[in-house]
Residue, then its C-alpha position, 0 to 999 in steps of 0.5 A: m445201540i444200533t438197530g435196523k432191519t435187513t432187506s429180508g426183514f430180520e430186525f437186529e440190535i448191535d451194541e456199539a461196543a461190539l464194533d470196537d473189538m479186535e477179534l471181530l476185526d481179525a475175523l473180518v480180515a480173515i474173511d477178506d483173505g478167503r477164510t470163510d470159516q470165520v463167518s460164524k465167529v463174526c456172527v457171534q462177535l457182532l450179534g451174540k449167541e441169542q441174536r445169531a440163533r434168531l438170525y438162523e431161525f429167520l433164514r431157515g429154509e423149508n428143508g431145515r437148512v440155513r444157507a451160508t450165502e444168506v447169512n453172509e448177505a445179512l451180515v454184510e447188510i448189518l455191518a453196513a448199517c452199523n457203519d451208517g449208524k456210527k456216522s450219525 
């Protein structure tokens, strides 16, 4: 299990098995190719539905919206932490 905290303070826990998932890799490649619609899929593949819901609530602004840019930034940090965790 990989645990961590984003710079904004969101605490997460990632099952290492989730990282060895071809559908996650496909979605990440699609994002790299400009398909931003895959960000939501990456959230579920990496975090699971419950933890994704926690992330959205954590990032929800005063206007009730969850900014896609903030979700993307959190995912980048979480993926970097996962990469660091696998090296340890």
